[in-house]
C-alpha positions as CSV (number, residue, x, y, z in Angstrom):
1,X,22.8,95.3,-21.6
2,X,19.5,95.0,-20.5
3,X,18.2,93.1,-17.3
4,X,15.4,92.7,-15.2
5,X,15.8,94.8,-12.8
6,X,15.9,94.4,-8.8
7,X,14.3,97.8,-8.2
8,X,14.5,99.6,-4.9
9,X,11.5,102.3,-4.8
10,X,9.7,104.2,-2.3
11,X,6.5,104.5,-3.8
12,X,5.3,108.1,-4.2
13,X,2.9,109.3,-1.2
14,X,0.5,111.1,-2.5
15,X,-0.5,115.2,-2.0
16,X,-3.1,114.0,0.9
17,X,-5.0,117.9,0.3
18,X,-6.4,119.8,-2.3
19,X,-3.8,122.3,-3.5
20,X,-1.5,121.2,-0.3
21,X,1.9,122.6,-1.1
22,X,5.2,121.5,1.1
23,X,6.4,124.4,3.5
24,X,10.1,123.9,4.8
25,X,11.6,124.7,8.3
26,X,12.6,123.1,11.4
27,X,10.4,121.0,13.6
28,X,9.5,120.5,17.7
29,X,7.4,118.9,19.3
30,X,3.6,119.9,19.8
31,X,0.4,118.3,20.5
32,X,2.0,114.5,20.2
33,X,3.7,115.0,16.6
34,X,6.7,116.4,15.5
35,X,6.1,119.9,13.9
36,X,8.3,122.5,12.2
37,X,7.8,125.4,13.8
38,X,11.5,127.1,14.9
39,X,12.4,128.0,17.7
40,X,14.7,131.5,17.7
41,X,16.6,130.4,20.3
42,X,17.3,126.9,19.7
43,X,21.3,126.3,18.5
44,X,22.0,125.8,15.2
45,X,23.4,121.5,16.0
46,X,20.3,120.9,18.1
47,X,18.1,121.8,14.7
48,X,20.0,119.6,12.8
49,X,20.3,116.3,15.3
50,X,16.8,117.0,15.7
51,X,16.2,117.2,11.8
52,X,18.5,114.2,11.8
53,X,16.5,112.1,14.0
54,X,12.8,112.8,12.1
55,X,14.0,112.5,9.3
56,X,15.7,108.7,10.0
57,X,11.9,108.1,11.9
58,X,10.6,109.1,8.5
59,X,12.9,106.4,6.6
60,X,12.2,103.9,9.3
61,X,8.3,104.3,9.4
62,X,7.9,103.9,5.6
63,X,10.0,101.0,5.7
64,X,8.1,99.2,8.5
65,X,4.3,100.1,6.4
66,X,6.6,98.2,3.5
67,X,7.1,95.2,5.4
68,X,3.4,94.9,6.6
69,X,2.0,94.9,3.0
70,X,1.4,98.6,2.7
71,X,2.7,99.2,-0.8
72,X,2.0,102.6,-1.5
73,X,2.0,104.2,1.8
74,X,0.6,107.8,1.1
75,X,2.8,110.8,3.2
76,X,-0.4,111.2,6.0
77,X,0.1,107.0,6.6
78,X,3.9,107.7,6.7
79,X,4.0,110.6,9.1
80,X,1.5,109.0,11.2
81,X,3.0,105.8,11.9
82,X,6.8,108.2,12.3
83,X,4.7,110.3,14.8
84,X,5.6,113.7,13.1
85,X,3.4,116.2,11.1
86,X,2.9,116.8,7.0
87,X,4.7,119.8,7.6
88,X,8.2,118.1,9.2
89,X,7.7,115.2,6.6
90,X,8.7,117.7,3.9
91,X,10.7,119.8,6.1
92,X,13.4,117.0,6.0
93,X,12.8,116.3,2.4
94,X,12.8,119.0,-0.6
95,X,10.0,117.2,-2.5
96,X,9.1,113.8,-3.5
97,X,11.9,112.7,-5.8
98,X,13.9,113.6,-2.8
99,X,12.3,111.2,-0.4
100,X,12.1,108.3,-3.2
101,X,15.4,108.6,-3.6
102,X,16.0,108.5,0.5
103,X,14.3,105.6,0.8
104,X,16.1,104.1,-2.1
105,X,19.3,104.3,-0.8
106,X,18.5,102.9,1.9
107,X,17.4,99.5,0.5
108,X,20.3,99.7,-1.5
109,X,23.1,100.5,1.3
110,X,21.4,97.5,3.7
111,X,21.4,94.9,0.6
112,X,25.3,93.9,0.8
113,X,24.8,92.7,4.4
114,X,22.8,89.8,3.0
115,X,25.8,88.7,1.0
116,X,28.8,86.3,2.2
117,X,32.3,86.1,0.1
118,X,32.0,82.5,-2.6
119,X,35.5,81.4,-3.1
120,X,35.8,81.2,-6.9
121,X,38.0,78.3,-6.9
122,X,35.3,76.0,-5.4
123,X,33.6,72.7,-7.4
124,X,31.2,74.8,-9.8
125,X,28.1,73.1,-8.1
126,X,29.1,74.3,-4.7
127,X,29.7,78.0,-6.5
128,X,26.1,77.4,-7.9
129,X,24.5,76.2,-4.2
130,X,26.2,79.2,-2.6
131,X,25.0,81.8,-5.1
132,X,21.9,80.8,-5.0
133,X,21.2,80.6,-1.2
134,X,22.8,83.9,-1.0
135,X,20.3,85.5,-4.0
136,X,16.9,83.8,-2.4
137,X,18.5,85.3,1.6
138,X,18.6,89.2,-0.3
139,X,15.8,88.5,-2.3
140,X,13.5,87.8,0.9
141,X,14.9,90.5,2.7
142,X,14.0,93.4,0.2
143,X,10.9,91.2,-1.1
144,X,8.8,94.1,0.4
145,X,10.7,97.3,-1.8
146,X,11.0,95.0,-4.9
147,X,6.8,94.2,-4.7
148,X,6.5,98.3,-4.1
149,X,8.7,99.3,-6.9
150,X,6.7,97.1,-9.0
151,X,3.8,99.3,-8.7
152,X,5.3,102.1,-10.2
153,X,8.8,101.6,-11.9
154,X,9.4,104.8,-13.5
155,X,10.9,107.1,-10.7
156,X,14.5,109.0,-11.9
157,X,15.6,108.2,-8.4
158,X,14.6,104.6,-8.5
159,X,16.7,104.1,-12.0
160,X,19.7,105.7,-10.7
161,X,19.5,102.8,-7.7
162,X,18.9,100.2,-10.5
163,X,22.3,101.1,-11.6
164,X,23.9,100.2,-8.5
165,X,22.4,96.9,-8.2
166,X,22.9,96.1,-11.6
167,X,26.7,96.8,-11.3
168,X,26.6,95.2,-8.0
169,X,25.0,92.0,-9.2
170,X,27.5,91.8,-12.3
171,X,30.5,91.8,-10.5
172,X,29.2,89.4,-8.3
173,X,28.4,87.0,-11.0
174,X,31.8,87.6,-12.7
175,X,33.8,86.9,-10.0
176,X,31.9,83.9,-8.6
177,X,31.6,82.3,-12.1
178,X,35.1,83.9,-13.5
179,X,36.3,80.5,-14.6
180,X,33.2,79.6,-16.4
181,X,32.9,83.1,-18.5
182,X,36.5,82.6,-19.5
183,X,35.6,79.2,-21.4
184,X,32.1,80.5,-22.6
185,X,34.6,83.8,-24.7
186,X,32.7,85.5,-26.7
187,X,29.5,84.3,-24.9
188,X,30.2,85.3,-21.5
189,X,28.0,88.3,-21.9
190,X,25.0,86.6,-22.8
191,X,26.1,84.2,-19.6
192,X,25.7,86.8,-17.3
193,X,22.4,88.6,-18.8
194,X,21.1,85.0,-18.3
195,X,22.5,84.6,-15.1
196,X,21.3,88.0,-13.6
197,X,18.5,87.7,-15.2
198,X,17.1,84.0,-14.1
199,X,18.2,84.6,-10.8
200,X,16.9,88.4,-10.1
201,X,14.2,90.0,-8.7
202,X,11.3,89.7,-11.3
203,X,11.6,86.1,-11.7
204,X,12.0,86.0,-8.0
205,X,8.5,87.9,-7.9
206,X,7.0,85.9,-10.0
207,X,7.4,82.8,-8.3
208,X,6.7,83.8,-4.9
209,X,3.8,86.1,-5.8
210,X,2.1,84.6,-9.0
211,X,3.0,81.0,-8.8
212,X,2.7,80.7,-5.2
213,X,6.4,79.2,-4.4
214,X,7.3,78.9,-1.0
215,X,11.5,80.6,-0.5
216,X,12.8,77.4,-0.7
217,X,11.0,76.2,-3.4
218,X,11.7,79.5,-5.5
219,X,15.7,78.9,-4.4
220,X,15.3,75.4,-6.0
221,X,14.0,76.5,-9.2
222,X,17.1,78.9,-9.4
223,X,19.3,76.5,-8.6
224,X,18.0,74.5,-11.5
225,X,18.1,77.3,-14.3
226,X,21.7,78.9,-12.9
227,X,23.3,75.5,-13.1
228,X,21.5,74.9,-16.7
229,X,23.0,78.5,-18.1
230,X,26.9,77.4,-16.9
231,X,26.4,73.6,-17.4
232,X,27.8,73.2,-21.0
233,X,31.1,75.7,-19.7
234,X,32.1,72.9,-16.6
235,X,34.9,71.4,-16.7
236,X,33.7,68.6,-18.2
237,X,30.4,69.9,-19.2
238,X,27.6,69.0,-17.2
239,X,23.9,68.0,-17.9
């Protein structure tokens, strides 16, 4: 099954100097940024804790840059925003793809916070309204990452997280509209794909970024599309 993706993506930071190779180690404060020079007398638990704090600073910095509209932040930009050295940044991530995956996992992990359970026994019209309102909240919450992902959508790490999103969205659609999907019978899979695509990230970005719709207007279009897909399977069928 192929559907438009809700790509959650950290754009690759570039190597900022010719021939630069990331080094590994632990970090400490020097000159206002975190360096990764180890302290021989430091307890291993302290190094682990500092590494976790530095990792958190890096991921938060990247998220902040995306939300501010910097959709292709370099390693220097991320490290500078986090207040860490480039070496400390790469001490916490094995390579670029590791950094990409860590950021992708963060966005995907936070996505369910914007969901609420929708009673499948409610009238179809109310379920459609709640489903679209929930989708709109999710799209707005992850919009910075969606926009960044549109620039470079080919990361293997992103592809893995995309499958998580696909499975989650398909589960929501099948649970909320179980009654209509039962009536759709052999067409049920087509209905699921139509809902996931018409109410998906790519359509949301087209509406908001390309067509200039405000979020509430984009939600209204989404509502119209979802209702049109489900109308023939309502009881009684609607137009």
